[in-house]
C-alpha positions as CSV (number, residue, x, y, z in Angstrom):
1,M,-0.2,-0.3,-0.2
2,R,1.3,3.6,-0.3
3,D,1.2,6.5,1.5
4,E,-0.9,9.1,0.6
5,V,0.9,11.9,-1.1
6,T,1.5,15.2,0.8
7,L,1.2,18.0,-1.2
8,T,2.9,22.1,-0.5
9,E,3.1,25.3,-1.8
10,D,6.3,24.1,-3.3
11,D,4.2,21.9,-6.1
12,E,2.8,24.6,-7.4
13,G,3.1,25.6,-10.5
14,K,3.7,22.1,-12.1
15,N,2.4,20.1,-14.4
16,V,-0.1,17.7,-13.8
17,V,0.1,14.9,-16.3
18,N,-2.0,10.9,-16.4
19,A,-0.3,8.1,-16.1
20,D,0.2,7.5,-19.5
21,G,2.5,11.1,-19.5
22,D,0.0,13.6,-21.1
23,P,-1.1,16.9,-19.6
24,V,-3.9,17.1,-17.9
25,G,-3.4,20.5,-16.5
26,R,-1.4,22.6,-13.9
27,V,-1.2,23.3,-10.1
28,M,-2.7,26.9,-9.6
29,S,-2.9,26.8,-5.9
30,V,-2.2,24.3,-2.9
31,E,-4.3,25.0,0.3
32,H,-4.8,22.6,3.4
33,G,-2.4,19.9,1.3
34,S,-5.1,20.0,-1.7
35,A,-4.0,21.2,-5.0
36,H,-6.7,23.0,-7.3
37,V,-5.8,22.4,-11.2
38,D,-6.3,24.3,-13.7
39,P,-7.1,22.5,-17.0
40,D,-6.4,24.8,-19.5
41,P,-4.0,27.6,-17.6
42,G,-3.3,30.6,-20.3
43,L,0.3,32.4,-20.2
44,A,-0.2,34.4,-17.9
45,D,-1.8,31.7,-15.2
46,T,1.6,29.6,-15.5
47,I,3.6,32.1,-14.8
48,R,1.3,33.7,-11.1
49,S,1.8,29.6,-10.8
50,K,5.3,29.4,-11.2
51,L,5.3,32.8,-8.8
52,G,3.8,31.0,-6.1
53,W,0.8,33.6,-7.0
54,G,-1.4,31.7,-7.5
55,D,-5.1,31.5,-7.0
56,A,-8.0,28.5,-7.2
57,D,-10.9,29.8,-9.4
58,E,-14.2,28.7,-10.8
59,D,-12.3,26.8,-13.3
60,D,-9.7,25.1,-11.7
61,F,-10.8,21.1,-10.3
62,Q,-9.6,20.4,-6.1
63,L,-6.9,17.0,-7.4
64,D,-7.4,14.3,-4.8
65,T,-4.6,13.0,-3.8
66,S,-5.9,9.6,-3.8
67,S,-5.5,9.4,-7.2
68,I,-1.4,10.8,-7.3
69,A,1.1,8.2,-8.1
70,A,3.8,10.4,-7.7
71,V,5.0,14.0,-7.5
72,S,8.8,14.9,-8.9
73,D,10.1,18.0,-9.4
74,D,8.9,18.9,-12.9
75,E,5.3,17.6,-12.3
76,I,2.3,14.9,-10.9
77,R,1.8,12.4,-12.0
78,L,-1.8,10.6,-11.5
79,S,-2.5,6.9,-11.5
80,R,-4.1,5.5,-13.7
């Protein structure tokens, strides 16, 4: 059994990819260990999230940490 993943503000700006490595969005903000992912970030959103200035909005979805397979320096990979 895999340990539960804990996300932090350091994960803001990371790409989120599915199990096949296809991009599904970018982490815009992390609040209380929960990531908010924009499925279609524009350039301004991408820059803000990399600088830690991202905010969740109505288009973002909350990422369930139980669906995360791995977190690297560059991305968050979802499990199947």
